[in-house]
Predicted model as a PDB file, atoms N, CA, C, CB and O in Angstrom, pLDDT in the B-factor column:
MODEL        1                                                                  
ATOM      1  N   MET A   1      19.827  85.505-224.589  1.00 45.00           N  
ATOM      2  CA  MET A   1      19.659  85.075-225.953  1.00 45.00           C  
ATOM      3  C   MET A   1      20.327  86.096-226.849  1.00 45.00           C  
ATOM      4  CB  MET A   1      18.168  84.897-226.310  1.00 45.00           C  
ATOM      5  O   MET A   1      20.105  87.296-226.689  1.00 45.00           O  
ATOM      6  N   ASP A   2      21.122  85.652-227.767  1.00 51.00           N  
ATOM      7  CA  ASP A   2      21.809  86.526-228.702  1.00 51.00           C  
ATOM      8  C   ASP A   2      20.895  86.834-229.873  1.00 51.00           C  
ATOM      9  CB  ASP A   2      23.121  85.891-229.188  1.00 51.00           C  
ATOM     10  O   ASP A   2      20.342  85.919-230.482  1.00 51.00           O  
ATOM     11  N   LEU A   3      20.731  88.098-230.194  1.00 52.00           N  
ATOM     12  CA  LEU A   3      19.892  88.471-231.330  1.00 52.00           C  
ATOM     13  C   LEU A   3      20.732  88.419-232.602  1.00 52.00           C  
ATOM     14  CB  LEU A   3      19.271  89.889-231.131  1.00 52.00           C  
ATOM     15  O   LEU A   3      21.788  89.046-232.687  1.00 52.00           O  
ATOM     16  N   ARG A   4      20.266  87.689-233.559  1.00 56.00           N  
ATOM     17  CA  ARG A   4      20.977  87.512-234.821  1.00 56.00           C  
ATOM     18  C   ARG A   4      20.873  88.761-235.690  1.00 56.00           C  
ATOM     19  CB  ARG A   4      20.428  86.300-235.576  1.00 56.00           C  
ATOM     20  O   ARG A   4      19.941  89.553-235.546  1.00 56.00           O  
ATOM     21  N   GLU A   5      21.831  88.927-236.584  1.00 62.00           N  
ATOM     22  CA  GLU A   5      21.811  90.020-237.550  1.00 62.00           C  
ATOM     23  C   GLU A   5      20.511  89.974-238.343  1.00 62.00           C  
ATOM     24  CB  GLU A   5      23.035  89.943-238.499  1.00 62.00           C  
ATOM     25  O   GLU A   5      20.097  88.901-238.784  1.00 62.00           O  
ATOM     26  N   ASN A   6      19.870  91.102-238.528  1.00 61.00           N  
ATOM     27  CA  ASN A   6      18.616  91.238-239.274  1.00 61.00           C  
ATOM     28  C   ASN A   6      17.449  90.468-238.646  1.00 61.00           C  
ATOM     29  CB  ASN A   6      18.818  90.765-240.692  1.00 61.00           C  
ATOM     30  O   ASN A   6      16.491  90.128-239.340  1.00 61.00           O  
ATOM     31  N   ALA A   7      17.523  90.191-237.343  1.00 58.00           N  
ATOM     32  CA  ALA A   7      16.429  89.479-236.682  1.00 58.00           C  
ATOM     33  C   ALA A   7      15.189  90.370-236.658  1.00 58.00           C  
ATOM     34  CB  ALA A   7      16.832  89.055-235.237  1.00 58.00           C  
ATOM     35  O   ALA A   7      15.280  91.581-236.452  1.00 58.00           O  
ATOM     36  N   THR A   8      14.047  89.756-236.869  1.00 55.00           N  
ATOM     37  CA  THR A   8      12.781  90.482-236.794  1.00 55.00           C  
ATOM     38  C   THR A   8      11.917  89.967-235.662  1.00 55.00           C  
ATOM     39  CB  THR A   8      12.028  90.376-238.110  1.00 55.00           C  
ATOM     40  O   THR A   8      10.900  90.576-235.328  1.00 55.00           O  
ATOM     41  N   THR A   9      12.311  88.855-235.072  1.00 53.00           N  
ATOM     42  CA  THR A   9      11.574  88.303-233.944  1.00 53.00           C  
ATOM     43  C   THR A   9      12.559  87.824-232.896  1.00 53.00           C  
ATOM     44  CB  THR A   9      10.645  87.151-234.393  1.00 53.00           C  
ATOM     45  O   THR A   9      13.742  87.634-233.178  1.00 53.00           O  
ATOM     46  N   MET A  10      12.058  87.632-231.678  1.00 54.00           N  
ATOM     47  CA  MET A  10      12.886  87.114-230.595  1.00 54.00           C  
ATOM     48  C   MET A  10      12.831  85.593-230.667  1.00 54.00           C  
ATOM     49  CB  MET A  10      12.406  87.642-229.191  1.00 54.00           C  
ATOM     50  O   MET A  10      11.902  84.984-230.138  1.00 54.00           O  
ATOM     51  N   SER A  11      13.809  84.978-231.311  1.00 55.00           N  
ATOM     52  CA  SER A  11      13.864  83.529-231.429  1.00 55.00           C  
ATOM     53  C   SER A  11      15.318  83.124-231.589  1.00 55.00           C  
ATOM     54  CB  SER A  11      13.003  83.021-232.623  1.00 55.00           C  
ATOM     55  O   SER A  11      16.180  83.977-231.798  1.00 55.00           O  
ATOM     56  N   LEU A  12      15.594  81.851-231.495  1.00 53.00           N  
ATOM     57  CA  LEU A  12      16.974  81.395-231.595  1.00 53.00           C  
ATOM     58  C   LEU A  12      17.594  81.688-232.959  1.00 53.00           C  
ATOM     59  CB  LEU A  12      17.043  79.917-231.314  1.00 53.00           C  
ATOM     60  O   LEU A  12      18.789  81.971-233.046  1.00 53.00           O  
ATOM     61  N   ASP A  13      16.805  81.624-234.007  1.00 54.00           N  
ATOM     62  CA  ASP A  13      17.371  81.887-235.335  1.00 54.00           C  
ATOM     63  C   ASP A  13      16.904  83.207-235.937  1.00 54.00           C  
ATOM     64  CB  ASP A  13      17.016  80.762-236.270  1.00 54.00           C  
ATOM     65  O   ASP A  13      17.322  83.555-237.042  1.00 54.00           O  
ATOM     66  N   GLY A  14      16.057  83.940-235.245  1.00 51.00           N  
ATOM     67  CA  GLY A  14      15.598  85.223-235.745  1.00 51.00           C  
ATOM     68  C   GLY A  14      14.561  85.110-236.840  1.00 51.00           C  
ATOM     69  O   GLY A  14      14.195  86.115-237.449  1.00 51.00           O  
ATOM     70  N   ARG A  15      14.069  83.876-237.110  1.00 56.00           N  
ATOM     71  CA  ARG A  15      13.141  83.697-238.216  1.00 56.00           C  
ATOM     72  C   ARG A  15      11.887  82.953-237.806  1.00 56.00           C  
ATOM     73  CB  ARG A  15      13.813  82.968-239.336  1.00 56.00           C  
ATOM     74  O   ARG A  15      11.230  82.347-238.653  1.00 56.00           O  
ATOM     75  N   SER A  16      11.541  82.982-236.543  1.00 55.00           N  
ATOM     76  CA  SER A  16      10.345  82.252-236.135  1.00 55.00           C  
ATOM     77  C   SER A  16       9.103  82.958-236.626  1.00 55.00           C  
ATOM     78  CB  SER A  16      10.296  82.093-234.617  1.00 55.00           C  
ATOM     79  O   SER A  16       9.180  84.070-237.147  1.00 55.00           O  
ATOM     80  N   GLY A  17       7.983  82.333-236.469  1.00 60.00           N  
ATOM     81  CA  GLY A  17       6.727  82.942-236.856  1.00 60.00           C  
ATOM     82  C   GLY A  17       6.198  83.887-235.793  1.00 60.00           C  
ATOM     83  O   GLY A  17       5.036  84.289-235.844  1.00 60.00           O  
ATOM     84  N   GLY A  18       7.016  84.237-234.854  1.00 59.00           N  
ATOM     85  CA  GLY A  18       6.586  85.107-233.763  1.00 59.00           C  
ATOM     86  C   GLY A  18       6.301  86.519-234.218  1.00 59.00           C  
ATOM     87  O   GLY A  18       6.570  86.892-235.361  1.00 59.00           O  
ATOM     88  N   ALA A  19       5.754  87.294-233.311  1.00 62.00           N  
ATOM     89  CA  ALA A  19       5.418  88.679-233.625  1.00 62.00           C  
ATOM     90  C   ALA A  19       6.687  89.512-233.764  1.00 62.00           C  
ATOM     91  CB  ALA A  19       4.500  89.275-232.541  1.00 62.00           C  
ATOM     92  O   ALA A  19       7.611  89.376-232.962  1.00 62.00           O  
ATOM     93  N   PRO A  20       6.735  90.372-234.778  1.00 62.00           N  
ATOM     94  CA  PRO A  20       7.901  91.260-234.934  1.00 62.00           C  
ATOM     95  C   PRO A  20       8.048  92.178-233.732  1.00 62.00           C  
ATOM     96  CB  PRO A  20       7.778  92.098-236.220  1.00 62.00           C  
ATOM     97  O   PRO A  20       7.063  92.514-233.075  1.00 62.00           O  
ATOM     98  N   ILE A  21       9.257  92.577-233.450  1.00 64.00           N  
ATOM     99  CA  ILE A  21       9.528  93.503-232.355  1.00 64.00           C  
ATOM    100  C   ILE A  21       9.778  94.873-232.976  1.00 64.00           C  
ATOM    101  CB  ILE A  21      10.756  93.031-231.478  1.00 64.00           C  
ATOM    102  O   ILE A  21      10.841  95.092-233.556  1.00 64.00           O  
ATOM    103  N   PRO A  22       8.824  95.805-232.870  1.00 68.00           N  
ATOM    104  CA  PRO A  22       8.998  97.125-233.471  1.00 68.00           C  
ATOM    105  C   PRO A  22      10.214  97.842-232.877  1.00 68.00           C  
ATOM    106  CB  PRO A  22       7.732  97.973-233.270  1.00 68.00           C  
ATOM    107  O   PRO A  22      10.430  97.811-231.666  1.00 68.00           O  
ATOM    108  N   GLY A  23      10.993  98.477-233.729  1.00 67.00           N  
ATOM    109  CA  GLY A  23      12.139  99.258-233.269  1.00 67.00           C  
ATOM    110  C   GLY A  23      13.331  98.439-232.829  1.00 67.00           C  
ATOM    111  O   GLY A  23      14.245  98.978-232.204  1.00 67.00           O  
ATOM    112  N   LEU A  24      13.349  97.141-233.137  1.00 66.00           N  
ATOM    113  CA  LEU A  24      14.450  96.291-232.677  1.00 66.00           C  
ATOM    114  C   LEU A  24      15.796  96.816-233.158  1.00 66.00           C  
ATOM    115  CB  LEU A  24      14.249  94.855-233.160  1.00 66.00           C  
ATOM    116  O   LEU A  24      16.741  96.917-232.376  1.00 66.00           O  
ATOM    117  N   ASP A  25      15.886  97.148-234.433  1.00 68.00           N  
ATOM    118  CA  ASP A  25      17.162  97.642-234.949  1.00 68.00           C  
ATOM    119  C   ASP A  25      17.561  98.951-234.302  1.00 68.00           C  
ATOM    120  CB  ASP A  25      17.092  97.815-236.452  1.00 68.00           C  
ATOM    121  O   ASP A  25      18.738  99.148-234.001  1.00 68.00           O  
ATOM    122  N   ASP A  26      16.610  99.861-234.077  1.00 74.00           N  
ATOM    123  CA  ASP A  26      16.913 101.128-233.414  1.00 74.00           C  
ATOM    124  C   ASP A  26      17.441 100.883-232.010  1.00 74.00           C  
ATOM    125  CB  ASP A  26      15.668 102.023-233.363  1.00 74.00           C  
ATOM    126  O   ASP A  26      18.411 101.512-231.587  1.00 74.00           O  
ATOM    127  N   HIS A  27      16.803  99.968-231.288  1.00 72.00           N  
ATOM    128  CA  HIS A  27      17.227  99.652-229.915  1.00 72.00           C  
ATOM    129  C   HIS A  27      18.639  99.066-229.903  1.00 72.00           C  
ATOM    130  CB  HIS A  27      16.237  98.662-229.257  1.00 72.00           C  
ATOM    131  O   HIS A  27      19.465  99.458-229.079  1.00 72.00           O  
ATOM    132  N   ARG A  28      18.917  98.137-230.806  1.00 71.00           N  
ATOM    133  CA  ARG A  28      20.240  97.518-230.861  1.00 71.00           C  
ATOM    134  C   ARG A  28      21.317  98.543-231.177  1.00 71.00           C  
ATOM    135  CB  ARG A  28      20.263  96.403-231.900  1.00 71.00           C  
ATOM    136  O   ARG A  28      22.397  98.510-230.586  1.00 71.00           O  
ATOM    137  N   LEU A  29      21.034  99.458-232.111  1.00 71.00           N  
ATOM    138  CA  LEU A  29      22.015 100.490-232.446  1.00 71.00           C  
ATOM    139  C   LEU A  29      22.248 101.433-231.277  1.00 71.00           C  
ATOM    140  CB  LEU A  29      21.558 101.281-233.669  1.00 71.00           C  
ATOM    141  O   LEU A  29      23.389 101.783-230.974  1.00 71.00           O  
ATOM    142  N   ARG A  30      21.168 101.845-230.617  1.00 76.00           N  
ATOM    143  CA  ARG A  30      21.290 102.779-229.494  1.00 76.00           C  
ATOM    144  C   ARG A  30      22.075 102.158-228.343  1.00 76.00           C  
ATOM    145  CB  ARG A  30      19.901 103.212-229.008  1.00 76.00           C  
ATOM    146  O   ARG A  30      22.988 102.787-227.809  1.00 76.00           O  
ATOM    147  N   THR A  31      21.732 100.938-227.959  1.00 79.00           N  
ATOM    148  CA  THR A  31      22.443 100.312-226.841  1.00 79.00           C  
ATOM    149  C   THR A  31      23.868  99.965-227.230  1.00 79.00           C  
ATOM    150  CB  THR A  31      21.708  99.054-226.371  1.00 79.00           C  
ATOM    151  O   THR A  31      24.769 100.032-226.394  1.00 79.00           O  
ATOM    152  N   GLY A  32      24.086  99.596-228.478  1.00 76.00           N  
ATOM    153  CA  GLY A  32      25.454  99.324-228.934  1.00 76.00           C  
ATOM    154  C   GLY A  32      26.328 100.561-228.836  1.00 76.00           C  
ATOM    155  O   GLY A  32      27.475 100.488-228.397  1.00 76.00           O  
ATOM    156  N   ARG A  33      25.776 101.705-229.250  1.00 76.00           N  
ATOM    157  CA  ARG A  33      26.533 102.966-229.158  1.00 76.00           C  
ATOM    158  C   ARG A  33      26.823 103.317-227.700  1.00 76.00           C  
ATOM    159  CB  ARG A  33      25.752 104.121-229.835  1.00 76.00           C  
ATOM    160  O   ARG A  33      27.915 103.782-227.374  1.00 76.00           O  
ATOM    161  N   GLN A  34      25.843 103.091-226.828  1.00 80.00           N  
ATOM    162  CA  GLN A  34      26.054 103.376-225.403  1.00 80.00           C  
ATOM    163  C   GLN A  34      27.150 102.482-224.839  1.00 80.00           C  
ATOM    164  CB  GLN A  34      24.745 103.181-224.607  1.00 80.00           C  
ATOM    165  O   GLN A  34      27.991 102.947-224.070  1.00 80.00           O  
ATOM    166  N   ASP A  35      27.151 101.204-225.211  1.00 84.00           N  
ATOM    167  CA  ASP A  35      28.184 100.285-224.743  1.00 84.00           C  
ATOM    168  C   ASP A  35      29.557 100.722-225.226  1.00 84.00           C  
ATOM    169  CB  ASP A  35      27.889  98.860-225.214  1.00 84.00           C  
ATOM    170  O   ASP A  35      30.519 100.738-224.459  1.00 84.00           O  
ATOM    171  N   TRP A  36      29.643 101.080-226.518  1.00 79.00           N  
ATOM    172  CA  TRP A  36      30.934 101.538-227.057  1.00 79.00           C  
ATOM    173  C   TRP A  36      31.418 102.775-226.325  1.00 79.00           C  
ATOM    174  CB  TRP A  36      30.822 101.832-228.560  1.00 79.00           C  
ATOM    175  O   TRP A  36      32.597 102.872-225.984  1.00 79.00           O  
ATOM    176  N   ALA A  37      30.519 103.726-226.079  1.00 81.00           N  
ATOM    177  CA  ALA A  37      30.906 104.954-225.389  1.00 81.00           C  
ATOM    178  C   ALA A  37      31.427 104.648-223.984  1.00 81.00           C  
ATOM    179  CB  ALA A  37      29.716 105.923-225.314  1.00 81.00           C  
ATOM    180  O   ALA A  37      32.421 105.232-223.551  1.00 81.00           O  
ATOM    181  N   ALA A  38      30.766 103.743-223.278  1.00 84.00           N  
ATOM    182  CA  ALA A  38      31.218 103.378-221.930  1.00 84.00           C  
ATOM    183  C   ALA A  38      32.593 102.725-221.975  1.00 84.00           C  
ATOM    184  CB  ALA A  38      30.209 102.433-221.260  1.00 84.00           C  
ATOM    185  O   ALA A  38      33.463 103.056-221.169  1.00 84.00           O  
ATOM    186  N   CYS A  39      32.795 101.808-222.905  1.00 84.00           N  
ATOM    187  CA  CYS A  39      34.093 101.125-223.025  1.00 84.00           C  
ATOM    188  C   CYS A  39      35.201 102.105-223.387  1.00 84.00           C  
ATOM    189  CB  CYS A  39      34.020 100.012-224.080  1.00 84.00           C  
ATOM    190  O   CYS A  39      36.296 102.044-222.828  1.00 84.00           O  
ATOM    191  N   GLU A  40      34.915 103.012-224.326  1.00 85.00           N  
ATOM    192  CA  GLU A  40      35.916 103.997-224.717  1.00 85.00           C  
ATOM    193  C   GLU A  40      36.273 104.913-223.556  1.00 85.00           C  
ATOM    194  CB  GLU A  40      35.416 104.819-225.897  1.00 85.00           C  
ATOM    195  O   GLU A  40      37.433 105.289-223.391  1.00 85.00           O  
ATOM    196  N   SER A  41      35.279 105.273-222.752  1.00 86.00           N  
ATOM    197  CA  SER A  41      35.525 106.127-221.597  1.00 86.00           C  
ATOM    198  C   SER A  41      36.442 105.434-220.587  1.00 86.00           C  
ATOM    199  CB  SER A  41      34.199 106.513-220.932  1.00 86.00           C  
ATOM    200  O   SER A  41      37.368 106.048-220.055  1.00 86.00           O  
ATOM    201  N   VAL A  42      36.178 104.161-220.329  1.00 86.00           N  
ATOM    202  CA  VAL A  42      37.017 103.395-219.400  1.00 86.00           C  
ATOM    203  C   VAL A  42      38.447 103.296-219.939  1.00 86.00           C  
ATOM    204  CB  VAL A  42      36.426 101.977-219.171  1.00 86.00           C  
ATOM    205  O   VAL A  42      39.409 103.458-219.188  1.00 86.00           O  
ATOM    206  N   GLN A  43      38.581 103.031-221.229  1.00 86.00           N  
ATOM    207  CA  GLN A  43      39.912 102.918-221.821  1.00 86.00           C  
ATOM    208  C   GLN A  43      40.676 104.237-221.726  1.00 86.00           C  
ATOM    209  CB  GLN A  43      39.806 102.477-223.281  1.00 86.00           C  
ATOM    210  O   GLN A  43      41.876 104.240-221.453  1.00 86.00           O  
ATOM    211  N   ARG A  44      39.987 105.356-221.950  1.00 88.00           N  
ATOM    212  CA  ARG A  44      40.648 106.662-221.817  1.00 88.00           C  
ATOM    213  C   ARG A  44      41.123 106.867-220.382  1.00 88.00           C  
ATOM    214  CB  ARG A  44      39.691 107.810-222.235  1.00 88.00           C  
ATOM    215  O   ARG A  44      42.234 107.340-220.146  1.00 88.00           O  
ATOM    216  N   GLY A  45      40.271 106.506-219.432  1.00 87.00           N  
ATOM    217  CA  GLY A  45      40.655 106.665-218.032  1.00 87.00           C  
ATOM    218  C   GLY A  45      41.855 105.811-217.661  1.00 87.00           C  
ATOM    219  O   GLY A  45      42.738 106.256-216.928  1.00 87.00           O  
ATOM    220  N   MET A  46      41.888 104.580-218.168  1.00 87.00           N  
ATOM    221  CA  MET A  46      43.008 103.686-217.843  1.00 87.00           C  
ATOM    222  C   MET A  46      44.298 104.124-218.529  1.00 87.00           C  
ATOM    223  CB  MET A  46      42.672 102.250-218.244  1.00 87.00           C  
ATOM    224  O   MET A  46      45.386 103.765-218.078  1.00 87.00           O  
ATOM    225  N   ALA A  47      44.194 104.898-219.616  1.00 87.00           N  
ATOM    226  CA  ALA A  47      45.386 105.384-220.315  1.00 87.00           C  
ATOM    227  C   ALA A  47      45.967 106.626-219.641  1.00 87.00           C  
ATOM    228  CB  ALA A  47      45.052 105.693-221.773  1.00 87.00           C  
ATOM    229  O   ALA A  47      47.065 107.064-219.985  1.00 87.00           O  
ATOM    230  N   SER A  48      45.241 107.187-218.694  1.00 88.00           N  
ATOM    231  CA  SER A  48      45.686 108.392-218.010  1.00 88.00           C  
ATOM    232  C   SER A  48      46.923 108.110-217.162  1.00 88.00           C  
ATOM    233  CB  SER A  48      44.562 108.956-217.138  1.00 88.00           C  
ATOM    234  O   SER A  48      47.065 107.029-216.591  1.00 88.00           O  
ATOM    235  N   VAL A  49      47.819 109.100-217.088  1.00 91.00           N  
ATOM    236  CA  VAL A  49      49.010 108.942-216.241  1.00 91.00           C  
ATOM    237  C   VAL A  49      48.634 108.874-214.769  1.00 91.00           C  
ATOM    238  CB  VAL A  49      49.989 110.097-216.474  1.00 91.00           C  
ATOM    239  O   VAL A  49      49.417 108.397-213.947  1.00 91.00           O  
ATOM    240  N   ARG A  50      47.442 109.348-214.434  1.00 90.00           N  
ATOM    241  CA  ARG A  50      46.992 109.335-213.043  1.00 90.00           C  
ATOM    242  C   ARG A  50      46.288 108.040-212.656  1.00 90.00           C  
ATOM    243  CB  ARG A  50      46.070 110.496-212.796  1.00 90.00           C  
ATOM    244  O   ARG A  50      45.949 107.856-211.487  1.00 90.00           O  
ATOM    245  N   TYR A  51      46.061 107.140-213.608  1.00 87.00           N  
ATOM    246  CA  TYR A  51      45.378 105.881-213.299  1.00 87.00           C  
ATOM    247  C   TYR A  51      46.284 104.986-212.460  1.00 87.00           C  
ATOM    248  CB  TYR A  51      44.954 105.152-214.598  1.00 87.00           C  
ATOM    249  O   TYR A  51      47.436 104.737-212.817  1.00 87.00           O  
ATOM    250  N   VAL A  52      45.753 104.513-211.353  1.00 86.00           N  
ATOM    251  CA  VAL A  52      46.461 103.578-210.488  1.00 86.00           C  
ATOM    252  C   VAL A  52      45.526 102.398-210.250  1.00 86.00           C  
ATOM    253  CB  VAL A  52      46.904 104.255-209.129  1.00 86.00           C  
ATOM    254  O   VAL A  52      44.442 102.576-209.694  1.00 86.00           O  
ATOM    255  N   PRO A  53      45.927 101.192-210.664  1.00 83.00           N  
ATOM    256  CA  PRO A  53      45.052 100.037-210.410  1.00 83.00           C  
ATOM    257  C   PRO A  53      44.812  99.876-208.918  1.00 83.00           C  
ATOM    258  CB  PRO A  53      45.664  98.742-210.993  1.00 83.00           C  
ATOM    259  O   PRO A  53      45.725 100.025-208.106  1.00 83.00           O  
ATOM    260  N   GLY A  54      43.597  99.577-208.580  1.00 81.00           N  
ATOM    261  CA  GLY A  54      43.272  99.421-207.168  1.00 81.00           C  
ATOM    262  C   GLY A  54      42.800  98.021-206.861  1.00 81.00           C  
ATOM    263  O   GLY A  54      42.756  97.162-207.741  1.00 81.00           O  
ATOM    264  N   PRO A  55      42.449  97.793-205.618  1.00 80.00           N  
ATOM    265  CA  PRO A  55      41.955  96.473-205.216  1.00 80.00           C  
ATOM    266  C   PRO A  55      40.582  96.210-205.825  1.00 80.00           C  
ATOM    267  CB  PRO A  55      41.887  96.362-203.679  1.00 80.00           C  
ATOM    268  O   PRO A  55      39.878  97.131-206.240  1.00 80.00           O  
ATOM    269  N   LEU A  56      40.233  94.971-205.866  1.00 82.00           N  
ATOM    270  CA  LEU A  56      38.905  94.599-206.339  1.00 82.00           C  
ATOM    271  C   LEU A  56      37.860  94.991-205.304  1.00 82.00           C  
ATOM    272  CB  LEU A  56      38.832  93.088-206.637  1.00 82.00           C  
ATOM    273  O   LEU A  56      38.149  95.051-204.108  1.00 82.00           O  
ATOM    274  N   ALA A  57      36.659  95.253-205.767  1.00 81.00           N  
ATOM    275  CA  ALA A  57      35.551  95.553-204.860  1.00 81.00           C  
ATOM    276  C   ALA A  57      35.173  94.287-204.097  1.00 81.00           C  
ATOM    277  CB  ALA A  57      34.323  96.116-205.640  1.00 81.00           C  
ATOM    278  O   ALA A  57      35.427  93.183-204.578  1.00 81.00           O  
ATOM    279  N   PRO A  58      34.577  94.425-202.928  1.00 79.00           N  
ATOM    280  CA  PRO A  58      34.203  93.246-202.137  1.00 79.00           C  
ATOM    281  C   PRO A  58      33.321  92.249-202.888  1.00 79.00           C  
ATOM    282  CB  PRO A  58      33.493  93.686-200.895  1.00 79.00           C  
ATOM    283  O   PRO A  58      33.409  91.045-202.650  1.00 79.00           O  
ATOM    284  N   ASP A  59      32.469  92.745-203.796  1.00 86.00           N  
ATOM    285  CA  ASP A  59      31.599  91.809-204.508  1.00 86.00           C  
ATOM    286  C   ASP A  59      32.280  91.158-205.710  1.00 86.00           C  
ATOM    287  CB  ASP A  59      30.351  92.523-204.965  1.00 86.00           C  
ATOM    288  O   ASP A  59      31.628  90.455-206.483  1.00 86.00           O  
ATOM    289  N   GLU A  60      33.573  91.381-205.873  1.00 87.00           N  
ATOM    290  CA  GLU A  60      34.332  90.762-206.956  1.00 87.00           C  
ATOM    291  C   GLU A  60      35.191  89.603-206.456  1.00 87.00           C  
ATOM    292  CB  GLU A  60      35.210  91.801-207.639  1.00 87.00           C  
ATOM    293  O   GLU A  60      36.253  89.329-207.015  1.00 87.00           O  
ATOM    294  N   ASP A  61      34.735  88.926-205.408  1.00 88.00           N  
ATOM    295  CA  ASP A  61      35.528  87.843-204.839  1.00 88.00           C  
ATOM    296  C   ASP A  61      35.715  86.697-205.830  1.00 88.00           C  
ATOM    297  CB  ASP A  61      34.871  87.328-203.569  1.00 88.00           C  
ATOM    298  O   ASP A  61      36.747  86.026-205.806  1.00 88.00           O  
ATOM    299  N   GLY A  62      34.733  86.462-206.702  1.00 91.00           N  
ATOM    300  CA  GLY A  62      34.878  85.425-207.725  1.00 91.00           C  
ATOM    301  C   GLY A  62      35.979  85.771-208.704  1.00 91.00           C  
ATOM    302  O   GLY A  62      36.723  84.897-209.147  1.00 91.00           O  
ATOM    303  N   VAL A  63      36.085  87.043-209.042  1.00 90.00           N  
ATOM    304  CA  VAL A  63      37.158  87.502-209.938  1.00 90.00           C  
ATOM    305  C   VAL A  63      38.505  87.284-209.259  1.00 90.00           C  
ATOM    306  CB  VAL A  63      36.973  89.010-210.318  1.00 90.00           C  
ATOM    307  O   VAL A  63      39.457  86.824-209.888  1.00 90.00           O  
ATOM    308  N   HIS A  64      38.580  87.618-207.964  1.00 89.00           N  
ATOM    309  CA  HIS A  64      39.832  87.446-207.224  1.00 89.00           C  
ATOM    310  C   HIS A  64      40.248  85.976-207.186  1.00 89.00           C  
ATOM    311  CB  HIS A  64      39.688  87.991-205.794  1.00 89.00           C  
ATOM    312  O   HIS A  64      41.421  85.657-207.379  1.00 89.00           O  
ATOM    313  N   ARG A  65      39.298  85.090-206.941  1.00 91.00           N  
ATOM    314  CA  ARG A  65      39.628  83.659-206.917  1.00 91.00           C  
ATOM    315  C   ARG A  65      40.143  83.189-208.273  1.00 91.00           C  
ATOM    316  CB  ARG A  65      38.400  82.833-206.510  1.00 91.00           C  
ATOM    317  O   ARG A  65      41.091  82.406-208.342  1.00 91.00           O  
ATOM    318  N   PHE A  66      39.518  83.666-209.353  1.00 93.00           N  
ATOM    319  CA  PHE A  66      39.955  83.279-210.691  1.00 93.00           C  
ATOM    320  C   PHE A  66      41.368  83.800-210.974  1.00 93.00           C  
ATOM    321  CB  PHE A  66      38.969  83.808-211.750  1.00 93.00           C  
ATOM    322  O   PHE A  66      42.218  83.059-211.466  1.00 93.00           O  
ATOM    323  N   VAL A  67      41.613  85.061-210.664  1.00 90.00           N  
ATOM    324  CA  VAL A  67      42.939  85.649-210.897  1.00 90.00           C  
ATOM    325  C   VAL A  67      44.004  84.891-210.099  1.00 90.00           C  
ATOM    326  CB  VAL A  67      42.947  87.153-210.510  1.00 90.00           C  
ATOM    327  O   VAL A  67      45.090  84.616-210.610  1.00 90.00           O  
ATOM    328  N   MET A  68      43.693  84.561-208.863  1.00 91.00           N  
ATOM    329  CA  MET A  68      44.655  83.833-208.029  1.00 91.00           C  
ATOM    330  C   MET A  68      44.889  82.422-208.559  1.00 91.00           C  
ATOM    331  CB  MET A  68      44.163  83.772-206.577  1.00 91.00           C  
ATOM    332  O   MET A  68      46.018  81.932-208.516  1.00 91.00           O  
ATOM    333  N   MET A  69      43.850  81.762-209.055  1.00 93.00           N  
ATOM    334  CA  MET A  69      44.001  80.429-209.627  1.00 93.00           C  
ATOM    335  C   MET A  69      44.944  80.480-210.838  1.00 93.00           C  
ATOM    336  CB  MET A  69      42.620  79.852-210.034  1.00 93.00           C  
ATOM    337  O   MET A  69      45.835  79.641-210.970  1.00 93.00           O  
ATOM    338  N   VAL A  70      44.744  81.459-211.712  1.00 93.00           N  
ATOM    339  CA  VAL A  70      45.608  81.600-212.887  1.00 93.00           C  
ATOM    340  C   VAL A  70      47.040  81.900-212.454  1.00 93.00           C  
ATOM    341  CB  VAL A  70      45.084  82.718-213.821  1.00 93.00           C  
ATOM    342  O   VAL A  70      47.986  81.327-212.996  1.00 93.00           O  
ATOM    343  N   ALA A  71      47.203  82.790-211.483  1.00 93.00           N  
ATOM    344  CA  ALA A  71      48.545  83.135-211.004  1.00 93.00           C  
ATOM    345  C   ALA A  71      49.252  81.917-210.426  1.00 93.00           C  
ATOM    346  CB  ALA A  71      48.469  84.244-209.950  1.00 93.00           C  
ATOM    347  O   ALA A  71      50.437  81.708-210.687  1.00 93.00           O  
ATOM    348  N   ARG A  72      48.532  81.103-209.635  1.00 94.00           N  
ATOM    349  CA  ARG A  72      49.151  79.901-209.061  1.00 94.00           C  
ATOM    350  C   ARG A  72      49.577  78.921-210.155  1.00 94.00           C  
ATOM    351  CB  ARG A  72      48.178  79.211-208.089  1.00 94.00           C  
ATOM    352  O   ARG A  72      50.622  78.281-210.040  1.00 94.00           O  
ATOM    353  N   LYS A  73      48.784  78.803-211.200  1.00 92.00           N  
ATOM    354  CA  LYS A  73      49.145  77.898-212.312  1.00 92.00           C  
ATOM    355  C   LYS A  73      50.408  78.386-213.014  1.00 92.00           C  
ATOM    356  CB  LYS A  73      47.979  77.791-213.333  1.00 92.00           C  
ATOM    357  O   LYS A  73      51.278  77.595-213.378  1.00 92.00           O  
ATOM    358  N   TYR A  74      50.495  79.706-213.197  1.00 92.00           N  
ATOM    359  CA  TYR A  74      51.705  80.262-213.812  1.00 92.00           C  
ATOM    360  C   TYR A  74      52.934  80.011-212.943  1.00 92.00           C  
ATOM    361  CB  TYR A  74      51.536  81.767-214.056  1.00 92.00           C  
ATOM    362  O   TYR A  74      54.037  79.810-213.453  1.00 92.00           O  
ATOM    363  N   LEU A  75      52.733  80.025-211.628  1.00 92.00           N  
ATOM    364  CA  LEU A  75      53.841  79.793-210.716  1.00 92.00           C  
ATOM    365  C   LEU A  75      54.098  78.314-210.470  1.00 92.00           C  
ATOM    366  CB  LEU A  75      53.579  80.484-209.410  1.00 92.00           C  
ATOM    367  O   LEU A  75      55.039  77.963-209.758  1.00 92.00           O  
ATOM    368  N   GLY A  76      53.279  77.442-211.046  1.00 88.00           N  
ATOM    369  CA  GLY A  76      53.459  76.011-210.897  1.00 88.00           C  
ATOM    370  C   GLY A  76      52.991  75.449-209.573  1.00 88.00           C  
ATOM    371  O   GLY A  76      53.483  74.411-209.130  1.00 88.00           O  
ATOM    372  N   ARG A  77      52.054  76.113-208.943  1.00 81.00           N  
ATOM    373  CA  ARG A  77      51.549  75.645-207.633  1.00 81.00           C  
ATOM    374  C   ARG A  77      50.216  74.985-207.772  1.00 81.00           C  
ATOM    375  CB  ARG A  77      51.440  76.795-206.645  1.00 81.00           C  
ATOM    376  O   ARG A  77      49.644  74.534-206.780  1.00 81.00           O  
TER     377      ARG A  77                                                      
ENDMDL                                                                          
END                                                                             
């Protein structure tokens, strides 16, 4: 469920009569900052001259199938 801007409750529109969630804004800011930091770290690593793309992990077989499907479409197969 996506939390709406200025939501005070866990509901589809953020305005239900439900109980307020204390610290919701603090939690969203903290986790948002953590997500940004992780993404920025990955981007810095990929920008390194030493970065070499590697194979997908075994549990990424769905990603591999999707990439191959797109590649085949580009090749007209």
